[in-house]
C-alpha positions in Angstrom: 24.0 15.8 -28.1 20.5 16.2 -26.1 18.8 14.6 -23.5 16.0 13.0 -25.6 18.6 11.4 -28.0 20.3 9.7 -24.5 17.0 8.7 -23.9 16.4 6.7 -26.9 19.8 5.5 -26.7 18.9 4.0 -22.9 15.9 2.6 -24.3 17.8 0.3 -26.9 20.4 -0.6 -25.3 17.7 -1.8 -22.2 15.3 -3.2 -24.9 17.6 -4.8 -27.1 16.0 -4.0 -30.0 15.1 -1.1 -32.2 11.5 -1.8 -32.4 10.8 -2.5 -28.8 12.6 0.7 -28.1 10.5 2.4 -30.0 7.4 1.1 -28.6 8.9 2.4 -25.4 9.8 6.1 -25.9 6.3 6.6 -28.6 8.2 6.6 -31.6 8.6 4.6 -35.2 11.7 2.2 -35.8 13.2 4.8 -38.5 13.2 7.7 -35.8 15.2 5.6 -33.1 17.5 4.8 -35.6 18.0 8.2 -37.1 18.1 9.6 -33.5 21.1 6.2 -33.1 22.9 7.9 -36.2 22.7 11.2 -35.5 24.3 10.5 -32.3 26.8 8.2 -33.5 28.2 10.8 -35.9 28.2 13.3 -33.4 30.7 11.2 -31.1 32.6 9.7 -34.0 31.9 5.9 -33.0 30.3 3.0 -33.9 27.3 2.4 -31.2 25.8 -1.0 -32.4 26.7 -3.5 -34.5 24.5 -6.0 -36.0 25.9 -9.6 -36.4 23.1 -11.4 -38.0 19.7 -10.4 -36.7 20.9 -9.6 -33.2 21.3 -5.9 -32.3 25.0 -5.5 -30.1 26.2 -2.5 -28.3 30.0 -1.7 -28.9 32.3 -1.2 -26.2 31.8 2.8 -27.0 28.2 2.3 -26.4 28.5 0.0 -23.0 30.8 2.9 -21.7 28.1 5.5 -23.1 25.2 3.9 -20.9 26.9 4.1 -17.9 27.6 8.1 -18.1 23.9 8.7 -19.8 22.4 7.3 -17.4 23.9 9.2 -14.7 22.9 12.2 -16.6 19.6 10.9 -17.2 18.6 11.1 -13.5 20.5 14.0 -12.8 18.1 15.9 -15.7 14.7 14.3 -14.3 15.6 15.0 -10.9 15.7 18.7 -11.6 12.6 18.7 -13.7 11.1 17.1 -10.5 12.3 19.9 -8.2 10.9 22.7 -10.2 7.7 20.8 -11.9 6.7 19.3 -8.7 5.4 21.7 -6.8 2.5 21.1 -3.9 1.0 25.1 -4.5 0.3 24.3 -8.7 0.0 20.2 -8.1 -3.8 19.8 -9.4 -3.7 16.4 -10.1 -6.6 14.4 -7.7 -5.1 12.7 -5.2 -5.9 9.0 -4.8 -6.1 7.9 -1.3 -7.3 4.1 -0.3 -7.9 2.7 2.7 -10.0 -0.4 4.5 -13.9 0.3 5.1 -13.1 -0.3 9.1 -10.2 1.6 9.5 -11.9 4.9 6.9 -15.6 4.4 9.5 -13.6 3.9 12.7 -10.4 5.9 12.7 -10.2 8.4 9.4 -13.4 10.8 10.2 -11.1 13.6 12.2 -8.1 12.7 10.3 -9.3 13.0 6.7 -11.1 16.2 7.8 -7.7 17.4 9.1 -6.4 16.6 6.0 -8.4 18.6 3.9 -8.2 21.8 5.9 -4.2 21.0 5.5 -4.4 20.9 1.5 -7.2 22.7 0.8 -6.8 23.1 -2.7 -6.1 20.0 -3.7 -8.5 17.1 -4.8 -8.9 14.2 -2.3 -10.5 11.2 -3.8 -11.5 8.0 -1.6 -11.1 4.4 -2.7 -12.3 1.7 0.0 -11.3 -2.1 -0.4 -9.3 -4.9 1.3 -5.0 -4.3 1.7 -4.6 -6.7 -1.0 -6.3 -4.1 -3.7 -5.0 -1.7 -2.2 -1.5 -3.2 -2.7 -2.2 -3.6 -6.4 -3.3 -0.3 -6.7 -0.3 1.3 -5.3 2.0 -1.0 -7.5 -0.2 -0.3 -9.9 0.4 3.8 -9.4 -3.7 3.8 -9.2 -3.3 5.4 -5.9 -0.9 7.6 -4.4 -0.7 6.2 -0.6 -2.7 3.7 1.2 -3.4 2.5 4.9 -2.6 -0.5 4.8 -3.0 -3.5 7.4 0.7 -5.3 7.7 2.4 -7.4 7.2 2.3 -7.5 2.8 5.4 -9.0 1.4 5.3 -6.2 -1.9 8.8 -5.1 -2.7 7.5 -1.9 -5.0 6.5 0.0 -1.9 7.6 2.4 0.9 5.8 1.3 4.2 5.6 4.0 7.2 4.2 2.4 10.1 1.4 4.4 12.1 -0.3 2.4 14.8 -0.8 -0.7 16.7 -3.8 -1.4 17.2 -5.5 -4.7 19.4 -7.8 -7.3 18.1 -10.4 -8.7 20.6 -12.4 -11.8 20.9 -16.4 -11.6 20.7 -18.2 -14.0 22.3 -22.8 -13.2 21.7 -24.5 -11.9 25.1 -28.5 -12.3 25.8 -28.7 -8.6 27.0 -27.6 -5.5 26.0 -24.0 -4.7 27.1 -22.6 -1.3 27.8 -18.5 -0.1 27.5 -16.2 -1.9 26.6 -14.1 -3.5 29.2 -13.0 -6.6 28.1 -12.8 -9.7 30.1 -10.5 -13.0 29.8 -10.9 -15.7 28.0 -8.5 -19.2 28.8 -7.2 -20.2 25.1 -8.3 -23.8 26.0 -11.3 -22.7 25.7 -11.6 -21.9 22.5 -10.9 -24.8 20.5 -14.7 -26.1 20.6 -16.2 -23.0 19.7 -17.6 -22.0 16.0 -15.9 -18.8 14.6 -17.0 -16.2 12.1 -14.3 -14.6 10.1 -12.8 -12.4 7.7 -12.2 -14.3 4.7 -9.0 -16.6 3.8 -7.7 -14.0 1.4 -7.5 -11.1 3.8 -4.5 -9.8 6.0 -7.0 -9.8 9.1 -7.8 -13.3 9.1 -3.8 -14.0 8.2 -2.9 -12.6 11.0 -6.1 -14.0 13.2 -5.0 -17.7 11.2 -1.3 -17.0 12.5 -2.8 -16.7 16.2 -4.8 -19.2 16.2 -1.0 -21.3 14.7 0.4 -20.4 17.8 -2.3 -21.7 20.3 -2.1 -25.1 18.4 -5.6 -24.4 18.0 -7.5 -25.4 14.6 -10.6 -23.0 14.6 -14.4 -24.1 13.3 -15.2 -21.4 11.1 -18.7 -21.7 10.5 -19.3 -18.5 8.2 -17.3 -15.7 6.9 -17.7 -11.8 5.8 -15.8 -9.4 4.7 -17.4 -6.4 6.1 -16.4 -5.5 10.2 -20.3 -4.5 11.0 -21.3 -7.7 9.5 -19.2 -9.7 11.9 -20.5 -7.8 14.4 -24.1 -8.6 13.8 -23.6 -12.4 13.2 -22.0 -12.7 16.4 -24.9 -10.6 18.3 -27.4 -13.3 16.6 -25.7 -15.7 18.1 -23.9 -17.9 15.0 -20.6 -18.0 16.7 -17.4 -15.5 18.1 -15.3 -13.7 16.6 -12.1 -11.6 16.3 -12.1 -7.9 15.4 -10.2 -4.7 15.5 -11.1 -2.6 19.4 -11.8 0.5 17.6 -15.0 -0.8 15.8 -15.9 -2.4 18.8 -17.1 0.7 21.2 -20.3 3.0 20.6 -23.9 1.8 21.4 -24.9 -1.2 23.8 -24.8 -3.9 22.0 -25.3 -8.1 22.2 -22.1 -8.8 22.5 -19.0 -9.2 25.2 -15.4 -8.7 24.5 -12.2 -10.3 25.7 -8.6 -10.8 25.7 -7.1 -14.7 25.5 -5.1 -14.9 28.4 -1.6 -14.5 28.7 -1.8 -13.4 24.9 -2.1 -10.2 23.1 -3.3 -10.5 19.3 -3.0 -6.8 17.7 -2.7 -5.7 14.0 -0.5 -3.1 12.4 -1.2 0.2 10.6 0.7 1.3 8.0 0.5 3.6 5.3 1.9 2.6 2.0 3.0 4.2 -1.3 4.9 3.4 -4.2 8.5 3.1 -4.8 10.1 5.0 -7.2 12.8 7.4 -8.3 11.1 10.6 -8.4 8.0 10.6 -5.7 5.2 13.1 -6.1 6.3 15.4 -3.1 2.5 15.9 -2.4 2.4 12.1 -1.2 5.3 12.8 0.7 3.8 15.7 2.3 0.4 13.8 3.0 2.6 11.1 4.6 4.1 13.7 7.1 1.4 15.3 7.8 -1.0 11.8 8.7 2.4 10.6 10.6 2.4 13.8 12.9 -1.3 13.2 14.2 -2.3 11.4 17.5 -2.9 8.1 16.5 -2.8 6.9 20.6 -5.3 5.8 22.8 -6.6 2.6 24.3 -6.0 -0.2 22.3 -4.5 2.3 19.5 -0.7 3.0 19.8 1.8 4.9 17.9 4.6 2.8 15.4 7.7 3.8 16.5 
């Protein structure tokens, strides 16, 4: 008896079919049947019976399956502990993030990350939270920086920081600095807005905020890119709501405001696929990024 026989046996138990199990373990149906015969002979018992065309495990097979799962899991864990070595991990590391976070928050952290892991190839994917979550679930990405909340149960979430969102209004002349004024909620009712698209997590956060205020915003335009929304506000097309960290820098033709009596923020988190044997490099990158100082005005570490 060897671990390979047990893996084939469990594949048949789970699939309920030699043919489907063969596809899963990349063997021919004849090879799978031979492995089952050898395992049954070695244990001096019958593992499966065929009433008609169905394949039914015997009581002995059910007992064996319970023990085999434990053994296979332990063997896989041992292989993982010895093979999953960061120093010899030469597979590309795929990190996914939104463009706003990349431009305004990740410059220094990514430089520090490359210094911390100089021998590892790090590849960056830029997209919206929805695409990042899909890529994590499909194992196309090792780690992602996403906006919460999300509904994917197959992910491990590591809260990172919270960032305030501010109201933008057009200005007739250059505005310097970032000293938000105060805007009364009732004054939002008839304003034109240029916002993120409906499918984005950021728009969901903003829509919930308006719902809490009892306001249905008049949305005249949508754009996925934060810089595009800023330019539309500056051009006088409407107001917007954007992350505070993206509003600093050179003089611009817009003013920023907080809503009186209400704080609007987005929560940023690291996310990775929830698997039995995670890549050690991914776990190390998570710990490293969590150790960085994400504090600052409007940018608060999550607890």
